[in-house]
Each structure stands twice: as C-alpha cells, then as structure tokens.
Biotite code that builds the C-alpha atoms (Angstrom):
import biotite.structure as struc

atoms = struc.array([
    struc.Atom([-3.691, -8.273, -3.128], chain_id="A", res_id=1, res_name="MET", atom_name="CA", element="C"),
    struc.Atom([-6.793, -6.060, -2.871], chain_id="A", res_id=2, res_name="LEU", atom_name="CA", element="C"),
    struc.Atom([-10.018, -5.783, -2.375], chain_id="A", res_id=3, res_name="VAL", atom_name="CA", element="C"),
    struc.Atom([-12.690, -4.280, -1.736], chain_id="A", res_id=4, res_name="LEU", atom_name="CA", element="C"),
    struc.Atom([-13.832, -4.153, 2.594], chain_id="A", res_id=5, res_name="ASN", atom_name="CA", element="C"),
    struc.Atom([-16.999, -3.439, 4.616], chain_id="A", res_id=6, res_name="GLU", atom_name="CA", element="C"),
    struc.Atom([-16.574, 0.217, 3.237], chain_id="A", res_id=7, res_name="ALA", atom_name="CA", element="C"),
    struc.Atom([-16.170, 0.333, -1.046], chain_id="A", res_id=8, res_name="GLY", atom_name="CA", element="C"),
    struc.Atom([-12.257, 0.862, 0.195], chain_id="A", res_id=9, res_name="GLN", atom_name="CA", element="C"),
    struc.Atom([-9.370, -1.280, -1.332], chain_id="A", res_id=10, res_name="LYS", atom_name="CA", element="C"),
    struc.Atom([-7.572, -2.939, 1.197], chain_id="A", res_id=11, res_name="GLU", atom_name="CA", element="C"),
    struc.Atom([-4.675, -4.967, 1.344], chain_id="A", res_id=12, res_name="PHE", atom_name="CA", element="C"),
    struc.Atom([-5.461, -8.339, 2.663], chain_id="A", res_id=13, res_name="ILE", atom_name="CA", element="C"),
    struc.Atom([-1.251, -9.272, 2.950], chain_id="A", res_id=14, res_name="GLY", atom_name="CA", element="C"),
    struc.Atom([-1.559, -7.019, 6.504], chain_id="A", res_id=15, res_name="GLY", atom_name="CA", element="C"),
    struc.Atom([1.713, -4.917, 7.689], chain_id="A", res_id=16, res_name="GLN", atom_name="CA", element="C"),
    struc.Atom([4.275, -6.600, 6.428], chain_id="A", res_id=17, res_name="GLU", atom_name="CA", element="C"),
    struc.Atom([3.897, -8.351, 3.078], chain_id="A", res_id=18, res_name="ASP", atom_name="CA", element="C"),
    struc.Atom([6.796, -7.127, 1.516], chain_id="A", res_id=19, res_name="TRP", atom_name="CA", element="C"),
    struc.Atom([7.190, -9.073, -1.823], chain_id="A", res_id=20, res_name="SER", atom_name="CA", element="C"),
    struc.Atom([3.828, -8.292, -2.730], chain_id="A", res_id=21, res_name="VAL", atom_name="CA", element="C"),
    struc.Atom([3.010, -4.995, -1.697], chain_id="A", res_id=22, res_name="ALA", atom_name="CA", element="C"),
    struc.Atom([6.578, -4.615, -3.101], chain_id="A", res_id=23, res_name="GLN", atom_name="CA", element="C"),
    struc.Atom([5.428, -6.810, -6.994], chain_id="A", res_id=24, res_name="ASN", atom_name="CA", element="C"),
    struc.Atom([1.191, -4.450, -6.664], chain_id="A", res_id=25, res_name="LEU", atom_name="CA", element="C"),
    struc.Atom([3.263, -1.188, -7.122], chain_id="A", res_id=26, res_name="ALA", atom_name="CA", element="C"),
    struc.Atom([6.114, -2.000, -9.158], chain_id="A", res_id=27, res_name="THR", atom_name="CA", element="C"),
    struc.Atom([2.325, -3.616, -11.871], chain_id="A", res_id=28, res_name="ASN", atom_name="CA", element="C"),
    struc.Atom([0.697, 0.515, -11.037], chain_id="A", res_id=29, res_name="CYS", atom_name="CA", element="C"),
    struc.Atom([0.136, 3.564, -13.026], chain_id="A", res_id=30, res_name="ALA", atom_name="CA", element="C"),
    struc.Atom([-1.161, 5.717, -9.552], chain_id="A", res_id=31, res_name="ASP", atom_name="CA", element="C"),
    struc.Atom([1.886, 5.241, -6.868], chain_id="A", res_id=32, res_name="PHE", atom_name="CA", element="C"),
    struc.Atom([3.987, 7.684, -5.935], chain_id="A", res_id=33, res_name="LEU", atom_name="CA", element="C"),
    struc.Atom([6.358, 8.185, -3.215], chain_id="A", res_id=34, res_name="PRO", atom_name="CA", element="C"),
    struc.Atom([5.443, 8.954, 0.706], chain_id="A", res_id=35, res_name="ASP", atom_name="CA", element="C"),
    struc.Atom([6.957, 11.174, 2.424], chain_id="A", res_id=36, res_name="GLU", atom_name="CA", element="C"),
    struc.Atom([10.433, 10.162, 3.115], chain_id="A", res_id=37, res_name="GLU", atom_name="CA", element="C"),
    struc.Atom([10.168, 9.966, 7.467], chain_id="A", res_id=38, res_name="ASP", atom_name="CA", element="C"),
    struc.Atom([6.775, 8.023, 6.539], chain_id="A", res_id=39, res_name="GLU", atom_name="CA", element="C"),
    struc.Atom([7.891, 5.396, 4.402], chain_id="A", res_id=40, res_name="GLN", atom_name="CA", element="C"),
    struc.Atom([8.617, 2.454, 6.466], chain_id="A", res_id=41, res_name="CYS", atom_name="CA", element="C"),
    struc.Atom([9.536, -0.299, 3.285], chain_id="A", res_id=42, res_name="ASP", atom_name="CA", element="C"),
    struc.Atom([13.768, -0.286, 2.423], chain_id="A", res_id=43, res_name="GLU", atom_name="CA", element="C"),
    struc.Atom([12.738, -0.934, -1.188], chain_id="A", res_id=44, res_name="GLU", atom_name="CA", element="C"),
    struc.Atom([11.516, 2.511, -2.781], chain_id="A", res_id=45, res_name="GLN", atom_name="CA", element="C"),
    struc.Atom([8.616, 1.487, -5.131], chain_id="A", res_id=46, res_name="LEU", atom_name="CA", element="C"),
    struc.Atom([6.843, -0.212, -2.156], chain_id="A", res_id=47, res_name="SER", atom_name="CA", element="C"),
    struc.Atom([2.496, 0.477, -1.523], chain_id="A", res_id=48, res_name="CYS", atom_name="CA", element="C"),
    struc.Atom([3.744, 0.417, 2.223], chain_id="A", res_id=49, res_name="TYR", atom_name="CA", element="C"),
    struc.Atom([5.542, 3.724, 1.251], chain_id="A", res_id=50, res_name="ASN", atom_name="CA", element="C"),
    struc.Atom([2.867, 5.016, -1.032], chain_id="A", res_id=51, res_name="CYS", atom_name="CA", element="C"),
    struc.Atom([1.386, 8.028, -0.063], chain_id="A", res_id=52, res_name="ARG", atom_name="CA", element="C"),
    struc.Atom([-1.643, 7.197, -1.469], chain_id="A", res_id=53, res_name="TYR", atom_name="CA", element="C"),
    struc.Atom([-1.794, 4.429, 1.399], chain_id="A", res_id=54, res_name="ARG", atom_name="CA", element="C"),
    struc.Atom([-3.760, 4.981, 4.525], chain_id="A", res_id=55, res_name="ARG", atom_name="CA", element="C"),
    struc.Atom([-2.846, 2.354, 7.225], chain_id="A", res_id=56, res_name="TRP", atom_name="CA", element="C"),
    struc.Atom([-5.402, -0.058, 9.298], chain_id="A", res_id=57, res_name="THR", atom_name="CA", element="C"),
    struc.Atom([-5.320, -1.760, 12.389], chain_id="A", res_id=58, res_name="MET", atom_name="CA", element="C"),
    struc.Atom([-4.055, -5.182, 10.600], chain_id="A", res_id=59, res_name="LYS", atom_name="CA", element="C"),
    struc.Atom([-3.538, -3.500, 7.378], chain_id="A", res_id=60, res_name="SER", atom_name="CA", element="C"),
    struc.Atom([-3.827, -1.006, 4.944], chain_id="A", res_id=61, res_name="PHE", atom_name="CA", element="C"),
    struc.Atom([-6.212, 1.241, 2.312], chain_id="A", res_id=62, res_name="THR", atom_name="CA", element="C"),
    struc.Atom([-5.520, 2.280, -0.903], chain_id="A", res_id=63, res_name="CYS", atom_name="CA", element="C"),
    struc.Atom([-7.139, 5.745, -1.636], chain_id="A", res_id=64, res_name="MET", atom_name="CA", element="C"),
    struc.Atom([-4.992, 6.071, -4.880], chain_id="A", res_id=65, res_name="ALA", atom_name="CA", element="C"),
    struc.Atom([-7.888, 6.664, -8.337], chain_id="A", res_id=66, res_name="ALA", atom_name="CA", element="C"),
])
C-alpha cells in the first residue's frame, strides 16, 4: 500500500521486508519495470522491491512511477 508522504511522494507503508504485499502491488502495477539484476533483492522478479522506479528510504521506499 502506498501513501503520500510529507514531500508528496508515494511511499510504501510496508517497510523494507513486506515481501508478499510488494509482490502483489507490482503484479497490479501497469508501470512496473524490472531494475538491473544486481539491484534486485526479492527472489520473485515481479516485486516493487525489484522495480526500476523504487527509491529506497531509511524505512521503506518511494515509488517514482507516474
């Protein structure tokens, strides 16, 4: 699940280890693009954690897709 943070960015509220939710979100995302293989961290290819539009934060990540 994504919420707008103080900066107006879409931030994932599941943190950095909510694997099943990140995979489910990516499955339903028309903007998903896999990141370079060495930047991927989830064993499942289709995951927000592996998305080119993901930008890590201290606690989670923000989604930079349109």
